[in-house]
Backbone as CSV, one residue per row, in Angstrom:
resi,resn,N_x,N_y,N_z,CA_x,CA_y,CA_z,C_x,C_y,C_z
1,MET,0.911,-1.063,-0.044,0.142,0.127,0.051,0.725,1.148,-0.170
2,GLU,0.511,2.247,-0.929,1.412,3.248,-0.848,0.800,4.224,0.380
3,ASN,2.036,5.102,0.691,1.957,6.077,1.377,1.556,7.440,0.709
4,SER,0.891,8.367,1.603,0.469,9.688,0.920,2.024,10.263,0.214
5,ALA,2.789,10.246,1.015,4.185,10.964,0.372,4.452,10.502,-0.960
6,SER,4.355,9.102,-1.196,4.817,8.518,-2.823,3.439,8.967,-3.418
7,LYS,2.308,9.367,-3.322,1.328,10.049,-3.738,1.564,10.966,-4.410
8,VAL,2.142,11.895,-3.600,2.628,13.168,-4.042,3.471,13.221,-4.905
9,THR,4.485,12.442,-4.636,5.656,12.312,-5.787,5.208,12.182,-6.869
10,ASN,4.206,10.968,-7.060,3.885,10.700,-8.139,3.203,11.193,-9.179
11,ILE,2.389,12.248,-8.144,1.431,13.456,-8.976,2.560,14.622,-9.316
12,ARG,3.538,14.649,-8.586,4.534,15.601,-9.234,5.575,15.285,-10.121
13,GLN,5.391,14.096,-10.318,6.874,13.490,-11.473,6.413,13.766,-12.872
14,PRO,4.878,13.727,-12.910,4.369,13.975,-14.421,5.067,15.474,-15.029
15,ALA,4.877,16.543,-13.785,5.346,18.037,-14.150,6.494,17.978,-14.363
16,ARG,7.227,17.304,-13.617,8.725,17.338,-14.070,9.482,17.072,-15.126
17,ASN,8.641,15.724,-15.592,8.807,15.124,-16.896,8.447,16.334,-18.186
18,LYS,7.353,16.976,-17.724,7.035,17.880,-18.850,7.696,19.062,-19.129
19,ARG,8.473,19.241,-18.213,9.291,20.526,-17.968,10.631,20.349,-18.503
20,ALA,10.939,19.107,-18.023,12.252,18.499,-18.831,12.259,18.113,-20.646
21,LYS,11.142,18.028,-20.653,10.673,17.609,-22.124,10.830,18.899,-22.741
22,PHE,10.054,19.810,-22.146,9.969,21.166,-22.963,11.076,21.900,-22.728
23,VAL,11.951,21.840,-22.091,13.394,22.378,-21.868,14.494,21.373,-23.028
24,GLU,14.434,20.544,-23.391,14.951,19.512,-24.282,14.701,20.113,-25.355
25,LEU,13.229,20.239,-25.636,12.901,20.426,-26.990,13.376,21.766,-27.579
26,ALA,12.707,22.587,-26.468,12.906,24.292,-26.535,14.305,24.296,-27.134
27,GLN,15.426,24.051,-26.275,16.999,23.957,-26.634,17.362,23.363,-28.097
28,SER,16.898,22.280,-28.478,17.173,21.833,-29.692,16.444,22.602,-30.949
29,ARG,15.232,23.175,-30.540,14.591,23.483,-31.711,15.117,25.362,-31.863
30,THR,15.221,25.875,-30.892,15.885,26.821,-30.717,17.100,26.965,-31.563
31,THR,18.097,26.020,-31.143,19.458,26.152,-32.092,19.292,25.500,-33.522
32,ASN,18.029,24.550,-33.777,18.254,24.400,-35.139,17.308,25.671,-35.896
33,ALA,16.560,26.703,-35.285,16.261,27.592,-36.080,17.015,28.354,-36.166
34,ILE,18.175,28.876,-35.045,19.185,29.622,-35.436,19.966,29.446,-36.130
35,ARG,20.169,28.202,-36.450,21.425,27.814,-37.711,20.769,28.119,-38.814
36,ALA,19.043,27.846,-39.117,18.662,28.071,-40.198,18.697,29.263,-40.813
37,ILE,18.423,30.272,-39.725,18.554,31.999,-39.915,19.977,32.189,-40.380
38,ARG,20.799,31.389,-39.569,22.479,31.686,-40.567,22.602,31.532,-41.922
39,VAL,21.887,30.204,-41.858,22.310,29.945,-43.354,21.436,30.836,-44.253
40,ILE,20.149,31.490,-43.818,19.388,32.377,-44.673,20.304,33.492,-44.765
41,GLY,21.287,34.026,-43.814,22.295,34.935,-43.796,23.186,35.027,-44.808
42,LYS,23.673,33.642,-44.925,24.729,33.459,-45.921,24.342,33.607,-47.111
43,LEU,23.176,34.031,-47.598,22.708,34.432,-48.687,22.860,35.899,-49.070
44,GLY,23.405,36.426,-48.383,24.151,37.904,-48.172,25.439,37.770,-49.410
45,ASN,25.896,36.729,-49.461,27.314,36.862,-49.846,26.521,37.235,-51.443
46,ARG,27.097,38.750,-51.749,27.015,38.989,-53.057,27.537,38.751,-54.072
47,ALA,28.581,38.350,-53.910,29.655,37.804,-54.967,28.787,36.652,-55.443
48,ALA,27.707,35.623,-54.792,27.540,34.280,-55.394,25.981,34.665,-55.596
49,TYR,25.421,35.461,-55.016,23.751,35.796,-55.359,23.442,37.126,-55.609
50,GLU,22.396,37.298,-56.310,21.947,38.706,-56.829,20.475,38.982,-56.067
51,TYR,20.396,39.865,-55.344,19.092,40.048,-55.016,19.013,41.951,-54.857
52,ASP,17.865,42.188,-54.061,17.549,43.557,-53.791,16.870,43.827,-52.693
53,GLU,16.893,45.032,-52.465,16.490,45.035,-50.997,14.926,44.646,-50.414
54,SER,14.337,44.826,-51.924,12.908,44.229,-51.266,12.952,42.510,-51.108
55,ASP,13.614,41.983,-52.036,13.872,40.409,-51.475,14.089,40.611,-49.920
56,VAL,15.132,41.345,-49.350,15.419,41.455,-48.191,14.542,41.749,-47.171
57,LYS,13.637,42.587,-47.322,12.566,43.047,-46.617,11.505,41.941,-46.465
58,LYS,11.185,41.217,-47.771,10.336,40.290,-47.410,11.009,39.012,-46.672
59,ILE,11.698,38.383,-46.955,12.594,37.496,-46.039,12.142,37.718,-44.465
60,VAL,12.952,39.010,-44.345,12.863,39.719,-42.783,11.585,39.674,-42.275
61,GLY,10.578,40.119,-43.295,9.404,40.536,-42.743,8.546,38.876,-42.377
62,ALA,8.913,38.270,-43.089,8.297,36.520,-42.875,8.749,36.392,-41.952
63,LEU,10.047,36.221,-41.682,10.967,35.625,-40.298,10.282,36.699,-38.961
64,THR,10.081,38.054,-38.829,9.575,38.702,-37.974,8.214,38.201,-37.893
65,LYS,7.192,37.941,-38.617,5.956,37.378,-38.683,5.705,36.060,-37.921
66,GLU,6.630,35.141,-38.074,7.063,34.118,-37.537,6.957,34.307,-36.115
67,ILE,8.070,34.974,-35.741,8.510,35.406,-34.482,7.467,35.891,-33.562
68,GLU,6.825,36.854,-34.168,5.391,37.254,-33.609,4.612,36.294,-32.975
69,ALA,4.173,35.290,-33.968,3.341,34.356,-34.165,3.666,33.305,-32.953
70,LEU,5.102,33.062,-33.009,5.656,31.944,-31.953,5.503,32.627,-30.316
71,ARG,5.550,34.172,-30.425,5.100,35.060,-29.313,3.549,34.922,-29.035
72,ALA,2.946,34.652,-29.839,1.530,34.914,-29.436,1.103,33.644,-29.114
73,ARG,1.476,32.206,-29.664,1.225,30.996,-29.518,1.729,30.236,-27.896
74,MET,2.953,31.560,-27.637,3.751,30.387,-26.047,2.846,31.609,-25.173
75,LEU,2.509,32.631,-25.456,1.885,33.609,-24.545,0.213,33.537,-24.311
76,THR,-0.622,32.809,-25.415,-1.843,32.799,-25.264,-2.272,31.502,-26.223
77,ARG,-3.256,30.849,-26.144,-3.787,29.720,-27.143,-3.975,30.552,-28.314
78,GLY,-3.191,29.788,-29.101,-3.442,30.345,-30.463,-3.244,29.367,-31.258
79,SER,-4.059,29.394,-32.593,-4.285,28.133,-33.428,-2.722,28.235,-34.518
80,LYS,-2.724,26.885,-35.150,-1.536,26.723,-35.756,-1.549,27.467,-37.161
81,GLN,-0.848,28.007,-37.885,-1.083,28.657,-39.190,-0.078,27.831,-40.213
82,SER,-0.807,27.896,-41.670,0.273,26.909,-42.479,1.652,28.079,-42.585
83,VAL,2.591,27.511,-43.191,3.849,28.124,-43.505,3.621,28.495,-44.966
84,GLU,4.055,29.404,-45.582,4.278,29.437,-46.795,5.179,30.919,-47.130
85,PHE,5.747,30.887,-47.896,6.670,31.973,-48.428,7.195,31.846,-49.771
86,LYS,7.035,33.199,-50.706,7.337,33.468,-51.795,7.871,34.602,-51.944
87,LEU,8.784,34.778,-52.537,9.660,36.235,-52.932,8.826,36.798,-53.973
């Protein structure tokens, strides 16, 4: 028979597992996102690519929009939106 202390431990354990999983995924996914942004930044090599200011504004605008959507989803209950980007 379980005592009340072990019941409390069992209740708290899932919350710790959820936190640990969140931290693990947040670190991994944020690192991946930063890497992806840096790869996009490599398109700034004018010797290899041709682009204009409007292209840059579109890319930065799309990324900014997604950051704002991320903020909204994390701070409130928001719906998932589809991802589409075209120059």
